[in-house]
VMD Tcl script that builds the backbone (N, CA, C; Angstrom):
set m [mol new atoms 426]
animate dup $m
set s [atomselect $m all]
$s set {name element resname resid chain x y z} {
  {N N MET 1 A 119.403 84.794 164.341}
  {CA C MET 1 A 118.804 85.905 165.063}
  {C C MET 1 A 117.983 86.744 164.086}
  {N N PRO 2 A 116.683 86.849 164.309}
  {CA C PRO 2 A 115.849 87.614 163.383}
  {C C PRO 2 A 116.091 89.116 163.490}
  {N N LYS 3 A 115.919 89.781 162.368}
  {CA C LYS 3 A 116.017 91.241 162.289}
  {C C LYS 3 A 114.605 91.786 162.096}
  {N N ILE 4 A 114.173 92.640 163.027}
  {CA C ILE 4 A 112.804 93.160 163.058}
  {C C ILE 4 A 112.825 94.670 162.861}
  {N N LEU 5 A 111.832 95.173 162.161}
  {CA C LEU 5 A 111.614 96.612 162.082}
  {C C LEU 5 A 110.358 96.949 162.859}
  {N N ILE 6 A 110.503 97.850 163.816}
  {CA C ILE 6 A 109.361 98.402 164.544}
  {C C ILE 6 A 108.967 99.695 163.847}
  {N N ILE 7 A 107.747 99.731 163.326}
  {CA C ILE 7 A 107.212 100.948 162.710}
  {C C ILE 7 A 106.180 101.506 163.681}
  {N N ASP 8 A 106.402 102.734 164.102}
  {CA C ASP 8 A 105.596 103.318 165.171}
  {C C ASP 8 A 105.057 104.675 164.750}
  {N N ALA 9 A 103.785 104.885 165.046}
  {CA C ALA 9 A 103.156 106.187 164.838}
  {C C ALA 9 A 102.992 106.837 166.211}
  {N N PRO 10 A 103.962 107.634 166.639}
  {CA C PRO 10 A 103.944 108.164 168.014}
  {C C PRO 10 A 103.097 109.425 168.187}
  {N N TYR 11 A 101.916 109.438 167.593}
  {CA C TYR 11 A 101.021 110.586 167.726}
  {C C TYR 11 A 100.704 110.847 169.198}
  {N N TYR 12 A 100.439 109.785 169.932}
  {CA C TYR 12 A 100.259 109.872 171.382}
  {C C TYR 12 A 101.543 109.338 172.007}
  {N N GLU 13 A 102.506 110.214 172.221}
  {CA C GLU 13 A 103.849 109.797 172.611}
  {C C GLU 13 A 103.870 108.936 173.873}
  {N N HIS 14 A 103.089 109.287 174.880}
  {CA C HIS 14 A 103.105 108.512 176.120}
  {C C HIS 14 A 102.605 107.087 175.897}
  {N N LEU 15 A 101.652 106.909 174.998}
  {CA C LEU 15 A 101.162 105.569 174.685}
  {C C LEU 15 A 102.175 104.812 173.834}
  {N N SER 16 A 102.750 105.496 172.866}
  {CA C SER 16 A 103.753 104.863 172.012}
  {C C SER 16 A 104.962 104.414 172.810}
  {N N LYS 17 A 105.345 105.223 173.775}
  {CA C LYS 17 A 106.492 104.856 174.609}
  {C C LYS 17 A 106.233 103.530 175.326}
  {N N SER 18 A 105.052 103.373 175.879}
  {CA C SER 18 A 104.711 102.124 176.563}
  {C C SER 18 A 104.649 100.949 175.590}
  {N N LEU 19 A 104.038 101.158 174.428}
  {CA C LEU 19 A 103.978 100.090 173.426}
  {C C LEU 19 A 105.385 99.677 172.992}
  {N N ARG 20 A 106.258 100.657 172.759}
  {CA C ARG 20 A 107.646 100.364 172.363}
  {C C ARG 20 A 108.382 99.612 173.455}
  {N N GLU 21 A 108.184 100.029 174.713}
  {CA C GLU 21 A 108.850 99.339 175.825}
  {C C GLU 21 A 108.461 97.867 175.862}
  {N N GLY 22 A 107.187 97.591 175.699}
  {CA C GLY 22 A 106.740 96.203 175.689}
  {C C GLY 22 A 107.336 95.424 174.531}
  {N N ALA 23 A 107.323 96.035 173.344}
  {CA C ALA 23 A 107.841 95.356 172.150}
  {C C ALA 23 A 109.342 95.113 172.254}
  {N N THR 24 A 110.083 96.130 172.632}
  {CA C THR 24 A 111.543 95.968 172.672}
  {C C THR 24 A 111.967 94.988 173.757}
  {N N SER 25 A 111.242 94.941 174.843}
  {CA C SER 25 A 111.555 93.988 175.904}
  {C C SER 25 A 111.447 92.552 175.394}
  {N N VAL 26 A 110.372 92.256 174.690}
  {CA C VAL 26 A 110.173 90.912 174.143}
  {C C VAL 26 A 111.247 90.590 173.107}
  {N N LEU 27 A 111.552 91.540 172.230}
  {CA C LEU 27 A 112.548 91.300 171.185}
  {C C LEU 27 A 113.936 91.093 171.787}
  {N N GLU 28 A 114.289 91.908 172.768}
  {CA C GLU 28 A 115.591 91.747 173.423}
  {C C GLU 28 A 115.692 90.398 174.127}
  {N N GLU 29 A 114.631 90.007 174.815}
  {CA C GLU 29 A 114.626 88.728 175.521}
  {C C GLU 29 A 114.783 87.557 174.549}
  {N N ALA 30 A 114.245 87.706 173.344}
  {CA C ALA 30 A 114.337 86.656 172.330}
  {C C ALA 30 A 115.665 86.687 171.578}
  {N N GLY 31 A 116.468 87.711 171.818}
  {CA C GLY 31 A 117.745 87.828 171.116}
  {C C GLY 31 A 117.621 88.373 169.708}
  {N N ALA 32 A 116.497 88.964 169.389}
  {CA C ALA 32 A 116.289 89.545 168.065}
  {C C ALA 32 A 116.946 90.917 168.001}
  {N N SER 33 A 117.412 91.279 166.824}
  {CA C SER 33 A 117.881 92.648 166.620}
  {C C SER 33 A 116.727 93.425 165.990}
  {N N PHE 34 A 116.735 94.728 166.193}
  {CA C PHE 34 A 115.621 95.511 165.668}
  {C C PHE 34 A 116.047 96.939 165.387}
  {N N ASP 35 A 115.343 97.526 164.432}
  {CA C ASP 35 A 115.448 98.944 164.119}
  {C C ASP 35 A 114.109 99.572 164.466}
  {N N TYR 36 A 114.146 100.868 164.643}
  {CA C TYR 36 A 112.941 101.622 164.989}
  {C C TYR 36 A 112.726 102.707 163.949}
  {N N GLN 37 A 111.500 102.785 163.412}
  {CA C GLN 37 A 111.173 103.817 162.436}
  {C C GLN 37 A 109.867 104.494 162.808}
  {N N PRO 38 A 109.934 105.747 163.279}
  {CA C PRO 38 A 108.687 106.476 163.526}
  {C C PRO 38 A 108.114 107.003 162.206}
  {N N VAL 39 A 106.795 107.119 162.169}
  {CA C VAL 39 A 106.094 107.707 161.025}
  {C C VAL 39 A 105.075 108.712 161.569}
  {N N PRO 40 A 104.588 109.627 160.722}
  {CA C PRO 40 A 103.712 110.682 161.230}
  {C C PRO 40 A 102.410 110.200 161.874}
  {N N GLY 41 A 101.821 109.143 161.351}
  {CA C GLY 41 A 100.547 108.669 161.886}
  {C C GLY 41 A 100.284 107.241 161.474}
  {N N VAL 42 A 99.194 106.687 161.974}
  {CA C VAL 42 A 98.851 105.289 161.708}
  {C C VAL 42 A 98.597 105.054 160.217}
  {N N LEU 43 A 98.016 106.022 159.522}
  {CA C LEU 43 A 97.787 105.840 158.086}
  {C C LEU 43 A 99.084 105.738 157.289}
  {N N GLU 44 A 100.175 106.215 157.845}
  {CA C GLU 44 A 101.456 106.131 157.143}
  {C C GLU 44 A 102.181 104.809 157.389}
  {N N ILE 45 A 101.721 104.021 158.331}
  {CA C ILE 45 A 102.390 102.744 158.624}
  {C C ILE 45 A 102.402 101.815 157.406}
  {N N PRO 46 A 101.295 101.620 156.695}
  {CA C PRO 46 A 101.368 100.719 155.540}
  {C C PRO 46 A 102.372 101.165 154.472}
  {N N ALA 47 A 102.468 102.452 154.214}
  {CA C ALA 47 A 103.430 102.931 153.216}
  {C C ALA 47 A 104.865 102.676 153.687}
  {N N ALA 48 A 105.131 102.936 154.955}
  {CA C ALA 48 A 106.466 102.665 155.489}
  {C C ALA 48 A 106.771 101.171 155.441}
  {N N LEU 49 A 105.773 100.366 155.730}
  {CA C LEU 49 A 105.936 98.917 155.663}
  {C C LEU 49 A 106.278 98.487 154.242}
  {N N ALA 50 A 105.577 99.021 153.256}
  {CA C ALA 50 A 105.860 98.689 151.858}
  {C C ALA 50 A 107.285 99.076 151.467}
  {N N MET 51 A 107.730 100.247 151.915}
  {CA C MET 51 A 109.106 100.673 151.636}
  {C C MET 51 A 110.109 99.729 152.281}
  {N N ALA 52 A 109.836 99.328 153.502}
  {CA C ALA 52 A 110.739 98.423 154.221}
  {C C ALA 52 A 110.777 97.047 153.566}
  {N N ILE 53 A 109.644 96.583 153.071}
  {CA C ILE 53 A 109.613 95.298 152.365}
  {C C ILE 53 A 110.567 95.355 151.183}
  {N N ASP 54 A 110.511 96.446 150.437}
  {CA C ASP 54 A 111.373 96.604 149.262}
  {C C ASP 54 A 112.854 96.565 149.617}
  {N N SER 55 A 113.195 96.960 150.839}
  {CA C SER 55 A 114.606 96.966 151.232}
  {C C SER 55 A 115.156 95.556 151.405}
  {N N GLY 56 A 114.296 94.599 151.737}
  {CA C GLY 56 A 114.730 93.225 151.936}
  {C C GLY 56 A 115.596 93.009 153.162}
  {N N ARG 57 A 115.640 93.962 154.077}
  {CA C ARG 57 A 116.535 93.873 155.238}
  {C C ARG 57 A 115.928 93.216 156.462}
  {N N TYR 58 A 114.630 92.950 156.451}
  {CA C TYR 58 A 113.978 92.528 157.690}
  {C C TYR 58 A 113.297 91.173 157.556}
  {N N ASP 59 A 113.362 90.419 158.639}
  {CA C ASP 59 A 112.683 89.130 158.715}
  {C C ASP 59 A 111.244 89.286 159.187}
  {N N GLY 60 A 110.976 90.357 159.908}
  {CA C GLY 60 A 109.643 90.578 160.444}
  {C C GLY 60 A 109.432 92.024 160.831}
  {N N PHE 61 A 108.203 92.315 161.192}
  {CA C PHE 61 A 107.801 93.695 161.452}
  {C C PHE 61 A 106.859 93.758 162.650}
  {N N VAL 62 A 106.922 94.892 163.343}
  {CA C VAL 62 A 105.983 95.193 164.417}
  {C C VAL 62 A 105.414 96.572 164.118}
  {N N ALA 63 A 104.097 96.663 164.038}
  {CA C ALA 63 A 103.419 97.938 163.805}
  {C C ALA 63 A 102.812 98.403 165.124}
  {N N LEU 64 A 103.132 99.641 165.513}
  {CA C LEU 64 A 102.640 100.186 166.776}
  {C C LEU 64 A 101.987 101.543 166.555}
  {N N GLY 65 A 100.944 101.801 167.297}
  {CA C GLY 65 A 100.278 103.091 167.239}
  {C C GLY 65 A 98.965 103.000 167.991}
  {N N CYS 66 A 98.252 104.100 167.990}
  {CA C CYS 66 A 96.975 104.132 168.696}
  {C C CYS 66 A 96.024 105.072 167.976}
  {N N VAL 67 A 94.794 104.593 167.799}
  {CA C VAL 67 A 93.725 105.400 167.227}
  {C C VAL 67 A 92.619 105.451 168.280}
  {N N ILE 68 A 92.336 106.658 168.752}
  {CA C ILE 68 A 91.305 106.853 169.768}
  {C C ILE 68 A 90.087 107.501 169.114}
  {N N ARG 69 A 88.926 106.906 169.331}
  {CA C ARG 69 A 87.702 107.425 168.715}
  {C C ARG 69 A 87.470 108.879 169.151}
  {N N GLY 70 A 87.086 109.684 168.211}
  {CA C GLY 70 A 86.772 111.079 168.491}
  {C C GLY 70 A 85.333 111.376 168.096}
  {N N GLU 71 A 85.086 112.621 167.761}
  {CA C GLU 71 A 83.724 113.056 167.449}
  {C C GLU 71 A 83.370 112.920 165.976}
  {N N THR 72 A 84.344 112.588 165.135}
  {CA C THR 72 A 84.083 112.508 163.697}
  {C C THR 72 A 84.321 111.084 163.197}
  {N N THR 73 A 84.122 110.882 161.914}
  {CA C THR 73 A 84.335 109.569 161.300}
  {C C THR 73 A 85.804 109.303 160.970}
  {N N HIS 74 A 86.675 110.221 161.292}
  {CA C HIS 74 A 88.106 110.040 161.008}
  {C C HIS 74 A 88.639 108.752 161.640}
  {N N TYR 75 A 88.182 108.433 162.833}
  {CA C TYR 75 A 88.586 107.202 163.517}
  {C C TYR 75 A 88.350 105.992 162.626}
  {N N ASP 76 A 87.157 105.911 162.040}
  {CA C ASP 76 A 86.809 104.764 161.208}
  {C C ASP 76 A 87.729 104.654 160.002}
  {N N ILE 77 A 88.009 105.760 159.373}
  {CA C ILE 77 A 88.879 105.751 158.203}
  {C C ILE 77 A 90.277 105.276 158.596}
  {N N VAL 78 A 90.843 105.860 159.629}
  {CA C VAL 78 A 92.208 105.506 160.043}
  {C C VAL 78 A 92.273 104.053 160.490}
  {N N ALA 79 A 91.344 103.631 161.335}
  {CA C ALA 79 A 91.369 102.263 161.861}
  {C C ALA 79 A 91.194 101.232 160.749}
  {N N PHE 80 A 90.179 101.395 159.933}
  {CA C PHE 80 A 89.876 100.385 158.922}
  {C C PHE 80 A 90.866 100.397 157.761}
  {N N GLU 81 A 91.203 101.561 157.265}
  {CA C GLU 81 A 92.089 101.620 156.106}
  {C C GLU 81 A 93.511 101.181 156.444}
  {N N SER 82 A 94.004 101.542 157.607}
  {CA C SER 82 A 95.356 101.087 157.963}
  {C C SER 82 A 95.370 99.581 158.163}
  {N N ALA 83 A 94.358 99.034 158.817}
  {CA C ALA 83 A 94.287 97.583 159.030}
  {C C ALA 83 A 94.169 96.845 157.706}
  {N N ARG 84 A 93.344 97.352 156.811}
  {CA C ARG 84 A 93.164 96.711 155.505}
  {C C ARG 84 A 94.472 96.721 154.720}
  {N N ALA 85 A 95.151 97.862 154.687}
  {CA C ALA 85 A 96.389 97.965 153.922}
  {C C ALA 85 A 97.487 97.079 154.514}
  {N N ILE 86 A 97.568 97.035 155.822}
  {CA C ILE 86 A 98.569 96.176 156.467}
  {C C ILE 86 A 98.273 94.711 156.165}
  {N N MET 87 A 97.026 94.314 156.272}
  {CA C MET 87 A 96.666 92.924 155.988}
  {C C MET 87 A 96.938 92.577 154.533}
  {N N ASP 88 A 96.631 93.485 153.623}
  {CA C ASP 88 A 96.912 93.245 152.207}
  {C C ASP 88 A 98.402 92.993 151.990}
  {N N LEU 89 A 99.239 93.820 152.607}
  {CA C LEU 89 A 100.690 93.642 152.462}
  {C C LEU 89 A 101.150 92.330 153.077}
  {N N CYS 90 A 100.594 91.986 154.232}
  {CA C CYS 90 A 100.983 90.739 154.903}
  {C C CYS 90 A 100.681 89.526 154.042}
  {N N VAL 91 A 99.497 89.497 153.462}
  {CA C VAL 91 A 99.111 88.352 152.651}
  {C C VAL 91 A 99.890 88.338 151.334}
  {N N GLN 92 A 99.982 89.484 150.689}
  {CA C GLN 92 A 100.665 89.563 149.398}
  {C C GLN 92 A 102.131 89.178 149.508}
  {N N HIS 93 A 102.800 89.646 150.575}
  {CA C HIS 93 A 104.247 89.422 150.719}
  {C C HIS 93 A 104.583 88.347 151.748}
  {N N ARG 94 A 103.565 87.727 152.324}
  {CA C ARG 94 A 103.756 86.679 153.334}
  {C C ARG 94 A 104.646 87.161 154.474}
  {N N LEU 95 A 104.235 88.291 155.031}
  {CA C LEU 95 A 105.023 88.935 156.072}
  {C C LEU 95 A 104.799 88.307 157.435}
  {N N ALA 96 A 105.835 88.332 158.216}
  {CA C ALA 96 A 105.742 88.018 159.639}
  {C C ALA 96 A 105.570 89.360 160.344}
  {N N LEU 97 A 104.357 89.662 160.745}
  {CA C LEU 97 A 104.065 90.970 161.320}
  {C C LEU 97 A 103.208 90.815 162.564}
  {N N GLY 98 A 103.556 91.562 163.579}
  {CA C GLY 98 A 102.725 91.691 164.765}
  {C C GLY 98 A 102.078 93.055 164.739}
  {N N ASN 99 A 100.751 93.070 164.725}
  {CA C ASN 99 A 100.029 94.342 164.646}
  {C C ASN 99 A 99.675 94.806 166.056}
  {N N GLY 100 A 100.366 95.819 166.515}
  {CA C GLY 100 A 100.126 96.395 167.827}
  {C C GLY 100 A 99.466 97.756 167.755}
  {N N ILE 101 A 98.729 98.003 166.683}
  {CA C ILE 101 A 98.000 99.265 166.563}
  {C C ILE 101 A 96.714 99.141 167.372}
  {N N GLN 102 A 96.571 99.989 168.358}
  {CA C GLN 102 A 95.412 99.961 169.241}
  {C C GLN 102 A 94.302 100.832 168.675}
  {N N THR 103 A 93.102 100.290 168.606}
  {CA C THR 103 A 91.931 101.065 168.193}
  {C C THR 103 A 90.963 101.012 169.368}
  {N N VAL 104 A 90.831 102.140 170.030}
  {CA C VAL 104 A 90.117 102.175 171.306}
  {C C VAL 104 A 89.101 103.310 171.342}
  {N N GLU 105 A 88.221 103.220 172.326}
  {CA C GLU 105 A 87.178 104.223 172.504}
  {C C GLU 105 A 87.672 105.456 173.260}
  {N N ASN 106 A 88.673 105.254 174.140}
  {CA C ASN 106 A 89.121 106.370 174.974}
  {C C ASN 106 A 90.555 106.131 175.458}
  {N N GLU 107 A 91.121 107.154 176.035}
  {CA C GLU 107 A 92.513 107.075 176.476}
  {C C GLU 107 A 92.699 106.070 177.610}
  {N N ALA 108 A 91.705 105.927 178.475}
  {CA C ALA 108 A 91.821 104.962 179.569}
  {C C ALA 108 A 92.030 103.549 179.025}
  {N N GLN 109 A 91.273 103.180 177.998}
  {CA C GLN 109 A 91.462 101.866 177.375}
  {C C GLN 109 A 92.857 101.757 176.774}
  {N N ALA 110 A 93.306 102.815 176.137}
  {CA C ALA 110 A 94.625 102.803 175.501}
  {C C ALA 110 A 95.737 102.633 176.532}
  {N N LEU 111 A 95.622 103.300 177.652}
  {CA C LEU 111 A 96.653 103.211 178.693}
  {C C LEU 111 A 96.802 101.784 179.219}
  {N N VAL 112 A 95.696 101.124 179.459}
  {CA C VAL 112 A 95.738 99.740 179.957}
  {C C VAL 112 A 96.359 98.819 178.918}
  {N N ARG 113 A 96.004 98.995 177.663}
  {CA C ARG 113 A 96.506 98.128 176.607}
  {C C ARG 113 A 97.976 98.374 176.311}
  {N N ALA 114 A 98.431 99.596 176.427}
  {CA C ALA 114 A 99.819 99.923 176.122}
  {C C ALA 114 A 100.780 99.557 177.249}
  {N N ASP 115 A 100.334 99.586 178.465}
  {CA C ASP 115 A 101.194 99.383 179.632}
  {C C ASP 115 A 101.765 97.960 179.662}
  {N N PRO 116 A 103.109 97.838 179.644}
  {CA C PRO 116 A 103.724 96.506 179.700}
  {C C PRO 116 A 103.365 95.723 180.961}
  {N N ALA 117 A 102.986 96.409 182.036}
  {CA C ALA 117 A 102.617 95.727 183.278}
  {C C ALA 117 A 101.145 95.301 183.290}
  {N N GLN 118 A 100.392 95.714 182.277}
  {CA C GLN 118 A 98.975 95.339 182.230}
  {C C GLN 118 A 98.737 94.453 180.998}
  {N N LEU 119 A 98.118 94.959 179.948}
  {CA C LEU 119 A 97.807 94.104 178.795}
  {C C LEU 119 A 98.967 93.960 177.809}
  {N N ASP 120 A 99.935 94.855 177.842}
  {CA C ASP 120 A 101.192 94.736 177.074}
  {C C ASP 120 A 100.977 94.399 175.598}
  {N N LYS 121 A 100.173 95.179 174.925}
  {CA C LYS 121 A 99.898 94.911 173.518}
  {C C LYS 121 A 101.132 95.094 172.633}
  {N N GLY 122 A 102.064 95.949 173.029}
  {CA C GLY 122 A 103.317 96.065 172.277}
  {C C GLY 122 A 104.132 94.779 172.373}
  {N N GLY 123 A 104.203 94.228 173.564}
  {CA C GLY 123 A 104.907 92.964 173.755}
  {C C GLY 123 A 104.243 91.831 173.004}
  {N N HIS 124 A 102.908 91.808 173.022}
  {CA C HIS 124 A 102.185 90.763 172.288}
  {C C HIS 124 A 102.415 90.885 170.783}
  {N N ALA 125 A 102.487 92.102 170.274}
  {CA C ALA 125 A 102.739 92.305 168.844}
  {C C ALA 125 A 104.135 91.807 168.473}
  {N N ALA 126 A 105.114 92.100 169.304}
  {CA C ALA 126 A 106.471 91.622 169.047}
  {C C ALA 126 A 106.525 90.099 169.073}
  {N N GLN 127 A 105.848 89.495 170.038}
  {CA C GLN 127 A 105.825 88.032 170.114}
  {C C GLN 127 A 105.131 87.438 168.899}
  {N N ALA 128 A 104.069 88.083 168.428}
  {CA C ALA 128 A 103.378 87.608 167.230}
  {C C ALA 128 A 104.306 87.630 166.022}
  {N N ALA 129 A 105.104 88.694 165.879}
  {CA C ALA 129 A 106.056 88.757 164.761}
  {C C ALA 129 A 107.066 87.615 164.853}
  {N N LEU 130 A 107.595 87.384 166.044}
  {CA C LEU 130 A 108.556 86.288 166.228}
  {C C LEU 130 A 107.916 84.931 165.943}
  {N N ASP 131 A 106.686 84.739 166.398}
  {CA C ASP 131 A 105.974 83.483 166.150}
  {C C ASP 131 A 105.734 83.269 164.660}
  {N N MET 132 A 105.411 84.332 163.946}
  {CA C MET 132 A 105.170 84.202 162.506}
  {C C MET 132 A 106.462 83.949 161.742}
  {N N ILE 133 A 107.573 84.499 162.208}
  {CA C ILE 133 A 108.873 84.172 161.601}
  {C C ILE 133 A 109.147 82.682 161.768}
  {N N ALA 134 A 108.914 82.165 162.965}
  {CA C ALA 134 A 109.132 80.744 163.232}
  {C C ALA 134 A 108.206 79.885 162.365}
  {N N LEU 135 A 106.955 80.307 162.205}
  {CA C LEU 135 A 106.023 79.550 161.375}
  {C C LEU 135 A 106.481 79.535 159.922}
  {N N ARG 136 A 106.927 80.675 159.422}
  {CA C ARG 136 A 107.416 80.738 158.042}
  {C C ARG 136 A 108.597 79.789 157.859}
  {N N GLU 137 A 109.508 79.778 158.830}
  {CA C GLU 137 A 110.658 78.866 158.766}
  {C C GLU 137 A 110.208 77.412 158.814}
  {N N GLN 138 A 109.207 77.123 159.614}
  {CA C GLN 138 A 108.681 75.763 159.704}
  {C C GLN 138 A 108.167 75.302 158.347}
  {N N PHE 139 A 107.415 76.161 157.647}
  {CA C PHE 139 A 106.899 75.797 156.344}
  {C C PHE 139 A 108.013 75.665 155.314}
  {N N ARG 140 A 109.028 76.483 155.412}
  {CA C ARG 140 A 110.164 76.388 154.472}
  {C C ARG 140 A 110.933 75.085 154.656}
  {N N ASP 141 A 110.994 74.611 155.893}
  {CA C ASP 141 A 111.755 73.401 156.195}
  {C C ASP 141 A 111.021 72.114 155.831}
  {N N GLN 142 A 109.741 72.201 155.535}
  {CA C GLN 142 A 108.974 70.977 155.261}
  {C C GLN 142 A 109.134 70.528 153.839}
}
mol reanalyze $m
mol bondsrecalc $m
mol representation Tube
mol addrep $m
């Protein structure tokens, strides 16, 4: 049974709640155990991920959050830098991670993507983490 850490930036609590519901539903259905760790924002997810890697307690990770474009360039910094840092950690440490961080133009897009009854991006991120754990095991067994 895999042990997963869900790292969530609940800046938009209503969106995070939907993303978490989708993710936890998939993990529970798969029989995975999981912990939940909120962080202040999406830019803090890579640092929390690095700390969790050092703990050695998890087989995989799910990153959840939402970045909605605003009137400034802050969106670009948060979206690109968090994605770059997460990808760097994934490749460097060969992580099984499902990235469920939504980068959208507006709240309407975010609502559709977060809703487990619609696009269920939280559920897809959890499934991606489980699939990557299985792939890592497949390579270890060869």
